C-alpha positions as CSV (number, residue, x, y, z in Angstrom):
1,M,118.8,-38.9,13.0
2,D,121.1,-41.4,14.9
3,R,120.7,-41.8,18.3
4,P,123.0,-39.2,19.8
5,L,127.0,-40.3,21.0
6,V,126.8,-39.2,24.9
7,G,130.4,-38.5,26.4
8,I,130.4,-39.1,30.1
9,I,133.3,-37.7,31.7
10,G,135.0,-40.7,33.6
11,N,136.7,-40.9,37.0
12,L,139.8,-42.5,38.3
13,L,138.7,-45.2,41.2
14,I,142.4,-45.7,43.5
15,D,142.5,-49.4,45.3
16,Q,142.6,-48.8,48.6
17,G,143.5,-52.7,49.3
18,G,143.0,-56.0,47.7
19,M,145.6,-57.5,45.4
20,F,146.1,-54.3,43.5
21,P,146.6,-51.6,46.5
22,G,147.1,-47.9,44.7
23,Y,145.8,-49.6,41.3
24,E,144.0,-47.0,39.4
25,R,140.8,-47.7,37.2
26,A,138.4,-46.1,34.8
27,Y,135.7,-45.7,35.7
28,V,131.8,-44.2,35.7
29,N,128.9,-45.2,38.1
30,N,126.6,-47.5,36.0
31,D,123.4,-45.0,36.7
32,Y,125.3,-42.4,34.1
33,V,124.9,-45.1,31.5
34,Q,121.9,-46.7,31.8
35,T,119.7,-43.5,31.8
36,V,121.5,-42.2,28.7
37,A,120.4,-45.2,27.2
38,M,116.8,-45.2,28.9
39,A,116.7,-41.4,27.6
40,G,117.5,-42.6,24.1
41,G,121.0,-41.6,23.7
42,I,124.1,-44.0,23.5
43,P,126.8,-43.3,26.1
44,F,130.0,-43.3,25.6
45,I,132.6,-43.7,29.0
46,L,135.6,-40.8,28.1
47,P,138.6,-41.6,30.0
48,L,140.7,-38.9,31.7
49,I,144.0,-38.1,29.3
50,S,146.4,-35.2,29.3
51,D,147.1,-34.9,26.0
52,Y,145.3,-31.4,24.9
53,E,144.8,-32.6,20.8
54,S,143.5,-36.4,22.3
55,I,140.8,-34.5,24.4
56,K,139.9,-32.6,21.3
57,R,139.3,-35.6,19.2
58,Q,136.9,-37.5,22.1
59,I,134.8,-34.0,22.3
60,E,134.7,-33.9,18.7
61,S,133.4,-37.4,18.6
62,M,130.5,-36.8,21.0
63,D,127.4,-35.2,20.2
64,A,126.5,-34.1,23.5
65,L,128.4,-34.6,27.4
66,I,128.0,-35.4,30.8
67,I,130.3,-34.1,33.1
68,S,129.9,-37.1,35.9
69,G,130.1,-36.5,40.1
70,G,133.0,-37.1,42.0
71,Y,136.4,-35.6,44.5
72,D,136.5,-32.5,45.6
73,V,137.5,-29.5,43.0
74,N,141.1,-28.2,44.2
75,P,140.2,-24.5,46.0
76,L,143.7,-23.5,44.1
77,I,141.9,-23.4,41.1
78,Y,140.2,-20.4,42.1
79,G,142.6,-18.6,44.3
80,E,142.2,-20.4,47.7
81,E,143.9,-22.2,50.1
82,P,142.4,-25.8,51.5
83,I,140.0,-25.7,54.7
84,Q,140.6,-28.5,57.0
85,Q,136.9,-29.9,55.5
86,Q,138.6,-30.6,52.0
87,G,138.1,-34.0,50.9
88,F,140.5,-36.1,48.4
89,L,141.6,-33.9,45.5
90,C,142.3,-35.7,41.5
91,P,144.7,-32.9,39.9
92,E,144.4,-35.1,36.8
93,R,140.5,-35.2,36.7
94,D,140.4,-31.1,37.5
95,E,142.8,-31.0,34.5
96,Y,141.2,-33.0,32.2
97,D,137.8,-31.6,33.0
98,I,138.8,-28.0,32.6
99,K,140.1,-28.9,29.3
100,V,136.9,-30.6,28.3
101,I,134.7,-27.8,29.1
102,K,137.0,-25.1,27.4
103,I,136.9,-27.4,23.8
104,A,133.6,-28.6,24.6
105,L,132.2,-24.7,24.5
106,E,134.2,-23.5,21.6
107,L,132.7,-26.4,19.8
108,K,129.2,-25.9,20.8
109,K,128.4,-29.0,22.3
110,P,125.5,-29.4,24.8
111,I,126.9,-30.0,28.3
112,L,124.8,-31.0,31.3
113,G,127.2,-31.3,34.5
114,I,126.2,-33.0,37.5
115,C,127.6,-33.0,41.2
116,R,131.5,-32.2,40.7
117,G,130.5,-31.2,37.4
118,L,128.4,-28.1,38.6
119,Q,131.0,-27.3,40.7
120,I,134.5,-27.4,38.0
121,L,131.9,-26.2,35.2
122,N,131.9,-22.8,37.8
123,A,135.2,-23.2,38.9
124,A,136.8,-23.2,35.2
125,L,135.1,-20.4,34.0
126,G,136.4,-18.2,37.3
127,G,133.5,-18.6,39.8
128,T,134.5,-20.3,42.8
129,L,133.1,-22.6,45.8
130,Y,132.5,-22.9,49.8
131,Q,134.5,-25.6,50.7
132,D,132.6,-27.3,52.7
133,T,128.4,-26.1,53.6
134,S,129.2,-25.5,56.6
135,I,130.8,-22.5,56.3
136,I,127.4,-21.2,54.7
137,E,125.7,-18.8,57.2
138,E,122.2,-19.7,56.3
139,S,122.8,-22.8,55.2
140,Y,120.7,-25.4,57.7
141,I,119.6,-28.2,55.2
142,K,121.5,-31.6,55.4
143,H,123.5,-31.3,52.2
144,H,125.0,-35.3,52.6
145,Q,122.3,-37.5,52.8
146,D,122.5,-40.8,54.6
147,S,119.4,-42.4,52.9
148,R,119.5,-44.6,49.5
149,P,120.5,-42.7,46.4
150,D,117.2,-42.6,44.7
151,V,115.6,-41.2,47.8
152,P,114.9,-37.5,47.1
153,S,116.2,-35.7,50.7
154,H,114.6,-31.7,50.1
155,T,113.4,-29.4,47.9
156,V,115.1,-27.0,45.3
157,N,112.9,-24.3,44.1
158,V,113.8,-23.2,40.3
159,I,113.7,-20.2,38.8
160,K,111.0,-18.8,36.4
161,G,112.3,-18.0,33.2
162,T,114.9,-19.9,33.0
163,K,115.5,-23.5,30.5
164,L,115.5,-25.8,33.5
165,Y,112.2,-24.6,35.1
166,E,110.4,-25.6,32.0
167,I,112.0,-29.1,32.3
168,L,111.1,-29.6,35.9
169,G,108.5,-26.9,36.9
170,E,108.4,-24.5,39.6
171,R,110.1,-26.8,42.4
172,T,111.2,-30.4,42.7
173,F,112.6,-32.5,45.0
174,T,116.2,-34.1,44.9
175,N,119.0,-36.3,46.4
176,S,122.1,-34.4,47.9
177,F,125.8,-35.7,48.2
178,H,128.1,-32.5,48.2
179,H,129.6,-30.9,51.0
180,Q,130.9,-28.0,48.3
181,A,129.3,-25.4,47.1
182,I,128.8,-22.4,44.6
183,K,130.4,-19.0,46.3
184,E,131.0,-16.7,43.3
185,L,129.1,-17.4,40.0
186,A,131.1,-17.6,36.9
187,S,130.6,-14.5,34.2
188,G,127.6,-16.2,31.3
189,F,126.3,-17.8,34.2
190,K,123.0,-17.4,35.5
191,V,121.3,-19.4,38.9
192,S,118.8,-21.6,37.9
193,A,118.0,-23.3,41.0
194,K,118.1,-22.7,45.1
195,A,117.5,-25.0,47.9
196,K,115.0,-23.4,50.7
197,D,118.6,-22.7,52.3
198,G,120.1,-20.4,49.4
199,V,122.6,-22.8,48.2
200,I,122.4,-23.2,45.0
201,E,121.4,-26.1,43.3
202,A,121.6,-25.2,39.6
203,I,123.2,-22.7,37.6
204,E,123.1,-21.8,33.4
205,K,124.2,-20.3,30.3
206,E,122.3,-18.6,28.3
207,E,123.7,-19.3,25.4
208,G,123.1,-23.1,23.9
209,F,122.2,-26.2,26.4
210,I,125.3,-25.7,29.4
211,I,123.5,-27.1,32.3
212,G,124.6,-27.6,36.2
213,V,122.8,-29.5,39.0
214,Q,124.2,-30.3,42.3
215,W,121.9,-33.1,42.7
216,H,122.2,-36.5,40.9
217,P,119.3,-37.0,38.9
218,E,120.8,-40.1,37.1
219,M,120.6,-41.7,40.8
220,M,116.8,-40.9,40.8
221,A,115.9,-40.9,37.1
222,K,114.1,-44.7,36.8
223,K,111.4,-43.7,39.7
224,D,111.2,-39.9,38.7
225,P,109.7,-38.9,35.1
226,K,111.3,-35.1,36.0
227,M,115.0,-36.4,36.6
228,L,114.8,-38.2,33.3
229,N,113.5,-35.3,31.6
230,L,116.9,-33.7,32.3
231,F,118.7,-36.3,29.9
232,K,116.0,-36.3,27.3
233,E,116.4,-32.6,27.1
234,L,119.9,-32.7,26.6
235,L,119.7,-35.3,23.6
236,N,116.6,-32.8,22.2
237,N,119.1,-29.8,21.9
238,V,121.7,-32.5,19.8
239,R,118.8,-33.3,17.4
240,G,117.7,-29.9,16.9
241,K,121.3,-29.5,15.5
242,N,122.6,-29.8,12.0
243,N,125.5,-31.7,13.1
244,G,126.4,-33.4,10.0
245,R,124.9,-36.6,11.6
């Protein structure tokens, strides 16, 4: 079989100054691209568009998807008003991600959601989020680290019997760059990992390969084989299917 084609959901970078203030650029962090290539896939950056049929063609062309990190998820999606800690919102990204997720599920494409990717997976399918970890009563861990992206900052305990347990084992150390987190879990998902303060760090669906993680494994994959294994397993779930390639 040919190397799997992996679509990485793009983002909008809005210039804050320079020659083109307010100018929008389509991008993803290069760690996503490099890690997919290291795992044996062929990476494609999928830019944000709005037309449903065009998005469907994008997703049909890919063997697997990575829902990348990015801006905060709009709380209006899950029926809440924004609190004062709410960060920057990008409605175009929210709308695109939700369409991508629903189309990908219909087409039974393997999905790996990362950071915001986990959060929008949950919100798009009926779950809710804590808009800031400071409002989680039992949370005491620093979930937005100040160290280098490839440096692990806290422990994550993985729940036995999950797909993630088969990939990572019962415990791993992760980086952490988020201030939102899962509150109510979307129907059809189960929790597959938690931080020691109880914050949900990973979720997955029973059917197929749909996993979301709260940390950034692509930033750690060059040094941590466990993190690279997440991407390899995403590709293994393509290779195990008859998708006509």
